Biotite code that builds the C-alpha atoms (Angstrom):
import biotite.structure as struc

atoms = struc.array([
    struc.Atom([-0.081, -0.322, 0.058], chain_id="A", res_id=1, res_name="MET", atom_name="CA", element="C"),
    struc.Atom([1.353, 3.770, -0.706], chain_id="A", res_id=2, res_name="SER", atom_name="CA", element="C"),
    struc.Atom([2.331, 5.312, 2.545], chain_id="A", res_id=3, res_name="LYS", atom_name="CA", element="C"),
    struc.Atom([0.113, 8.316, 1.617], chain_id="A", res_id=4, res_name="THR", atom_name="CA", element="C"),
    struc.Atom([-3.029, 6.161, 1.088], chain_id="A", res_id=5, res_name="VAL", atom_name="CA", element="C"),
    struc.Atom([-2.080, 4.140, 4.343], chain_id="A", res_id=6, res_name="GLU", atom_name="CA", element="C"),
    struc.Atom([-1.822, 7.530, 5.934], chain_id="A", res_id=7, res_name="ILE", atom_name="CA", element="C"),
    struc.Atom([-5.017, 8.611, 5.229], chain_id="A", res_id=8, res_name="GLN", atom_name="CA", element="C"),
    struc.Atom([-6.734, 5.146, 5.578], chain_id="A", res_id=9, res_name="ILE", atom_name="CA", element="C"),
    struc.Atom([-5.759, 5.513, 9.336], chain_id="A", res_id=10, res_name="GLU", atom_name="CA", element="C"),
    struc.Atom([-6.414, 8.986, 9.944], chain_id="A", res_id=11, res_name="LYS", atom_name="CA", element="C"),
    struc.Atom([-9.984, 8.209, 8.618], chain_id="A", res_id=12, res_name="CYS", atom_name="CA", element="C"),
    struc.Atom([-10.491, 5.209, 10.419], chain_id="A", res_id=13, res_name="ARG", atom_name="CA", element="C"),
    struc.Atom([-9.550, 7.229, 13.726], chain_id="A", res_id=14, res_name="ASN", atom_name="CA", element="C"),
    struc.Atom([-11.707, 10.058, 12.959], chain_id="A", res_id=15, res_name="LEU", atom_name="CA", element="C"),
    struc.Atom([-14.673, 7.524, 11.992], chain_id="A", res_id=16, res_name="VAL", atom_name="CA", element="C"),
    struc.Atom([-13.851, 5.607, 15.626], chain_id="A", res_id=17, res_name="GLU", atom_name="CA", element="C"),
    struc.Atom([-13.716, 8.885, 17.279], chain_id="A", res_id=18, res_name="GLY", atom_name="CA", element="C"),
    struc.Atom([-17.043, 10.395, 15.558], chain_id="A", res_id=19, res_name="LEU", atom_name="CA", element="C"),
    struc.Atom([-18.974, 7.204, 16.388], chain_id="A", res_id=20, res_name="ARG", atom_name="CA", element="C"),
    struc.Atom([-17.908, 6.989, 20.060], chain_id="A", res_id=21, res_name="LYS", atom_name="CA", element="C"),
    struc.Atom([-19.242, 10.854, 20.169], chain_id="A", res_id=22, res_name="HIS", atom_name="CA", element="C"),
    struc.Atom([-22.187, 10.298, 18.180], chain_id="A", res_id=23, res_name="LEU", atom_name="CA", element="C"),
    struc.Atom([-24.748, 10.496, 21.072], chain_id="A", res_id=24, res_name="ASN", atom_name="CA", element="C"),
    struc.Atom([-23.036, 13.368, 23.034], chain_id="A", res_id=25, res_name="GLY", atom_name="CA", element="C"),
    struc.Atom([-21.197, 16.210, 20.714], chain_id="A", res_id=26, res_name="ASN", atom_name="CA", element="C"),
    struc.Atom([-20.922, 14.677, 17.190], chain_id="A", res_id=27, res_name="GLY", atom_name="CA", element="C"),
    struc.Atom([-20.181, 17.865, 15.623], chain_id="A", res_id=28, res_name="ALA", atom_name="CA", element="C"),
    struc.Atom([-23.362, 17.968, 13.786], chain_id="A", res_id=29, res_name="GLY", atom_name="CA", element="C"),
    struc.Atom([-22.175, 14.470, 12.044], chain_id="A", res_id=30, res_name="VAL", atom_name="CA", element="C"),
    struc.Atom([-24.712, 11.946, 11.340], chain_id="A", res_id=31, res_name="THR", atom_name="CA", element="C"),
    struc.Atom([-24.683, 8.536, 11.239], chain_id="A", res_id=32, res_name="THR", atom_name="CA", element="C"),
    struc.Atom([-24.909, 7.927, 7.951], chain_id="A", res_id=33, res_name="ASP", atom_name="CA", element="C"),
    struc.Atom([-22.162, 10.440, 6.960], chain_id="A", res_id=34, res_name="GLU", atom_name="CA", element="C"),
    struc.Atom([-19.895, 8.476, 9.011], chain_id="A", res_id=35, res_name="ILE", atom_name="CA", element="C"),
    struc.Atom([-21.312, 5.401, 7.526], chain_id="A", res_id=36, res_name="THR", atom_name="CA", element="C"),
    struc.Atom([-20.493, 7.112, 3.911], chain_id="A", res_id=37, res_name="ALA", atom_name="CA", element="C"),
    struc.Atom([-17.157, 8.224, 5.327], chain_id="A", res_id=38, res_name="MET", atom_name="CA", element="C"),
    struc.Atom([-16.332, 4.258, 6.316], chain_id="A", res_id=39, res_name="LYS", atom_name="CA", element="C"),
    struc.Atom([-17.692, 2.900, 3.134], chain_id="A", res_id=40, res_name="LYS", atom_name="CA", element="C"),
    struc.Atom([-15.732, 5.128, 0.928], chain_id="A", res_id=41, res_name="ALA", atom_name="CA", element="C"),
    struc.Atom([-12.263, 4.694, 3.086], chain_id="A", res_id=42, res_name="MET", atom_name="CA", element="C"),
    struc.Atom([-13.129, 0.790, 2.286], chain_id="A", res_id=43, res_name="GLU", atom_name="CA", element="C"),
    struc.Atom([-13.722, 1.083, -1.362], chain_id="A", res_id=44, res_name="GLU", atom_name="CA", element="C"),
    struc.Atom([-10.095, 2.715, -1.064], chain_id="A", res_id=45, res_name="LEU", atom_name="CA", element="C"),
    struc.Atom([-8.550, 0.093, 0.610], chain_id="A", res_id=46, res_name="GLU", atom_name="CA", element="C"),
    struc.Atom([-9.957, -2.339, -1.470], chain_id="A", res_id=47, res_name="ALA", atom_name="CA", element="C"),
    struc.Atom([-9.077, 0.060, -5.101], chain_id="A", res_id=48, res_name="ALA", atom_name="CA", element="C"),
    struc.Atom([-5.485, 0.055, -3.251], chain_id="A", res_id=49, res_name="ASN", atom_name="CA", element="C"),
    struc.Atom([-4.869, -3.325, -2.851], chain_id="A", res_id=50, res_name="THR", atom_name="CA", element="C"),
    struc.Atom([-5.541, -4.259, -6.390], chain_id="A", res_id=51, res_name="GLU", atom_name="CA", element="C"),
    struc.Atom([-3.194, -1.474, -7.613], chain_id="A", res_id=52, res_name="VAL", atom_name="CA", element="C"),
    struc.Atom([-0.651, -2.738, -5.255], chain_id="A", res_id=53, res_name="GLU", atom_name="CA", element="C"),
    struc.Atom([-1.203, -6.240, -6.756], chain_id="A", res_id=54, res_name="ARG", atom_name="CA", element="C"),
    struc.Atom([-1.503, -4.952, -10.406], chain_id="A", res_id=55, res_name="LEU", atom_name="CA", element="C"),
    struc.Atom([2.127, -3.160, -9.503], chain_id="A", res_id=56, res_name="ARG", atom_name="CA", element="C"),
    struc.Atom([3.502, -6.638, -8.477], chain_id="A", res_id=57, res_name="GLU", atom_name="CA", element="C"),
    struc.Atom([2.399, -8.002, -12.021], chain_id="A", res_id=58, res_name="GLU", atom_name="CA", element="C"),
    struc.Atom([3.537, -5.388, -13.770], chain_id="A", res_id=59, res_name="LEU", atom_name="CA", element="C"),
    struc.Atom([6.792, -5.072, -12.614], chain_id="A", res_id=60, res_name="ALA", atom_name="CA", element="C"),
    struc.Atom([8.502, -8.035, -14.038], chain_id="A", res_id=61, res_name="PRO", atom_name="CA", element="C"),
    struc.Atom([7.143, -7.293, -17.450], chain_id="A", res_id=62, res_name="LYS", atom_name="CA", element="C"),
    struc.Atom([8.114, -3.169, -17.787], chain_id="A", res_id=63, res_name="VAL", atom_name="CA", element="C"),
    struc.Atom([11.647, -5.209, -16.647], chain_id="A", res_id=64, res_name="LYS", atom_name="CA", element="C"),
    struc.Atom([11.573, -7.786, -19.806], chain_id="A", res_id=65, res_name="HIS", atom_name="CA", element="C"),
    struc.Atom([10.227, -5.020, -22.157], chain_id="A", res_id=66, res_name="THR", atom_name="CA", element="C"),
    struc.Atom([13.093, -2.590, -21.314], chain_id="A", res_id=67, res_name="ASN", atom_name="CA", element="C"),
    struc.Atom([15.417, -6.088, -21.767], chain_id="A", res_id=68, res_name="GLU", atom_name="CA", element="C"),
    struc.Atom([13.866, -6.415, -24.957], chain_id="A", res_id=69, res_name="LEU", atom_name="CA", element="C"),
    struc.Atom([14.118, -2.747, -26.108], chain_id="A", res_id=70, res_name="PHE", atom_name="CA", element="C"),
    struc.Atom([17.683, -2.658, -24.950], chain_id="A", res_id=71, res_name="GLU", atom_name="CA", element="C"),
    struc.Atom([18.436, -5.667, -27.058], chain_id="A", res_id=72, res_name="GLN", atom_name="CA", element="C"),
    struc.Atom([16.748, -4.041, -29.942], chain_id="A", res_id=73, res_name="VAL", atom_name="CA", element="C"),
    struc.Atom([18.116, -1.112, -29.780], chain_id="A", res_id=74, res_name="LYS", atom_name="CA", element="C"),
    struc.Atom([21.831, -2.574, -29.249], chain_id="A", res_id=75, res_name="ASN", atom_name="CA", element="C"),
    struc.Atom([21.075, -4.360, -32.649], chain_id="A", res_id=76, res_name="ALA", atom_name="CA", element="C"),
    struc.Atom([19.929, -1.836, -34.968], chain_id="A", res_id=77, res_name="TYR", atom_name="CA", element="C"),
    struc.Atom([22.930, 0.432, -33.920], chain_id="A", res_id=78, res_name="LEU", atom_name="CA", element="C"),
    struc.Atom([25.188, -2.572, -34.572], chain_id="A", res_id=79, res_name="GLU", atom_name="CA", element="C"),
    struc.Atom([23.738, -3.126, -37.913], chain_id="A", res_id=80, res_name="LYS", atom_name="CA", element="C"),
    struc.Atom([23.092, 0.598, -38.814], chain_id="A", res_id=81, res_name="LYS", atom_name="CA", element="C"),
    struc.Atom([27.354, 0.974, -38.077], chain_id="A", res_id=82, res_name="ALA", atom_name="CA", element="C"),
    struc.Atom([28.058, -2.392, -40.433], chain_id="A", res_id=83, res_name="LEU", atom_name="CA", element="C"),
    struc.Atom([25.441, -0.773, -43.193], chain_id="A", res_id=84, res_name="ILE", atom_name="CA", element="C"),
    struc.Atom([27.653, 2.943, -42.662], chain_id="A", res_id=85, res_name="LYS", atom_name="CA", element="C"),
    struc.Atom([30.795, 1.292, -42.512], chain_id="A", res_id=86, res_name="GLY", atom_name="CA", element="C"),
    struc.Atom([30.271, -1.203, -45.304], chain_id="A", res_id=87, res_name="THR", atom_name="CA", element="C"),
    struc.Atom([28.379, 0.873, -48.030], chain_id="A", res_id=88, res_name="TYR", atom_name="CA", element="C"),
    struc.Atom([28.560, 4.586, -49.375], chain_id="A", res_id=89, res_name="PRO", atom_name="CA", element="C"),
    struc.Atom([26.659, 6.930, -48.353], chain_id="A", res_id=90, res_name="GLN", atom_name="CA", element="C"),
    struc.Atom([23.965, 6.997, -51.375], chain_id="A", res_id=91, res_name="GLU", atom_name="CA", element="C"),
    struc.Atom([23.380, 3.105, -50.621], chain_id="A", res_id=92, res_name="LYS", atom_name="CA", element="C"),
    struc.Atom([22.478, 3.553, -46.794], chain_id="A", res_id=93, res_name="TRP", atom_name="CA", element="C"),
    struc.Atom([18.745, 4.535, -47.482], chain_id="A", res_id=94, res_name="LEU", atom_name="CA", element="C"),
    struc.Atom([18.227, 0.974, -49.349], chain_id="A", res_id=95, res_name="GLU", atom_name="CA", element="C"),
    struc.Atom([18.588, -0.358, -46.153], chain_id="A", res_id=96, res_name="TYR", atom_name="CA", element="C"),
    struc.Atom([16.845, 1.688, -44.098], chain_id="A", res_id=97, res_name="GLY", atom_name="CA", element="C"),
    struc.Atom([19.485, 4.045, -42.665], chain_id="A", res_id=98, res_name="VAL", atom_name="CA", element="C"),
    struc.Atom([18.853, 7.276, -42.404], chain_id="A", res_id=99, res_name="PRO", atom_name="CA", element="C"),
    struc.Atom([20.860, 9.462, -44.876], chain_id="A", res_id=100, res_name="ASP", atom_name="CA", element="C"),
    struc.Atom([23.042, 11.515, -42.483], chain_id="A", res_id=101, res_name="LYS", atom_name="CA", element="C"),
    struc.Atom([26.164, 12.103, -41.021], chain_id="A", res_id=102, res_name="ARG", atom_name="CA", element="C"),
])
């Protein structure tokens, strides 16, 4: 759980508990329905955050793998482009898909 979300959930949980304790006395003008709605929103946030964390755990290795493939393709491109530029005159570079620049 992200630290910011975790802190906000804990703050909300403490406030809801405090409001419920004092609802019969001076509830600061807060109704039971408002407290219930606040608690429900907090629980939804907690569930959504748990789902996000699960997705992050799934995504992290995929991102790493994609970055590795990107580096592999990029290096192969640079290697082959250098080979073409070193082997053929500039007029033929475009035939091989190498931009005509120096």
